[in-house]
matplotlib code that plots the C-alpha trace (Angstrom):
import matplotlib.pyplot as plt

x = [49.3, 49.7, 53.0, 54.7, 54.4, 56.6, 56.4, 57.3, 57.5, 57.3, 58.4, 55.0, 56.7, 59.2, 57.1, 54.0, 52.9, 52.6, 50.8, 48.0, 48.2, 46.8, 44.8, 47.2, 46.4, 47.1, 50.1, 50.4, 48.3, 48.8, 47.8, 47.6, 48.5, 47.4, 48.2, 49.3, 46.0, 44.9, 42.7, 42.8, 43.4, 43.8, 44.5, 46.1, 48.2, 47.1, 47.5, 49.7, 46.6, 44.9, 47.8, 48.0, 44.7, 45.1, 47.9, 46.1, 44.7]
y = [9.1, 12.6, 14.4, 13.0, 11.0, 11.2, 8.0, 8.0, 5.3, 6.1, 3.5, 4.0, 2.9, 5.2, 7.9, 7.6, 11.1, 11.0, 7.9, 9.6, 12.5, 10.7, 8.2, 5.0, 2.1, -0.7, -1.5, -1.2, 2.0, 4.2, 7.7, 9.9, 13.3, 16.3, 20.0, 18.9, 17.1, 13.4, 12.6, 9.1, 6.4, 2.3, 0.0, -3.5, -4.7, -3.7, -5.9, -3.5, -2.2, -1.3, 0.9, 2.4, 3.2, 5.1, 6.5, 8.1, 11.3]
z = [-51.8, -51.9, -52.9, -50.1, -46.9, -43.6, -41.4, -37.5, -35.1, -31.2, -28.5, -26.5, -23.1, -23.4, -24.4, -22.0, -22.7, -26.2, -26.2, -23.7, -25.9, -28.9, -26.9, -27.9, -26.0, -28.3, -30.5, -33.4, -33.8, -37.3, -36.7, -40.3, -39.9, -42.2, -41.3, -37.9, -37.3, -36.8, -39.9, -39.5, -37.0, -37.1, -34.8, -35.2, -38.4, -41.8, -45.2, -47.2, -49.8, -46.8, -45.9, -49.2, -48.7, -45.6, -46.6, -49.9, -48.7]

ax = plt.figure().add_subplot(projection="3d")
ax.plot(x, y, z, "-o")
ax.set_aspect("equal")
plt.show()
């Protein structure tokens, strides 16, 4: 993982505009941003090792 990571959570039922903006149609969906842009996306639950790999940007 880079020098730091920030983790956020969004209730898509309460924030439908945000879900539509990023094309979230299934929960859970993990979006990885860098420089304000989505650089990776995974749908579904991930084991810890895969989550760590996904965040190693």
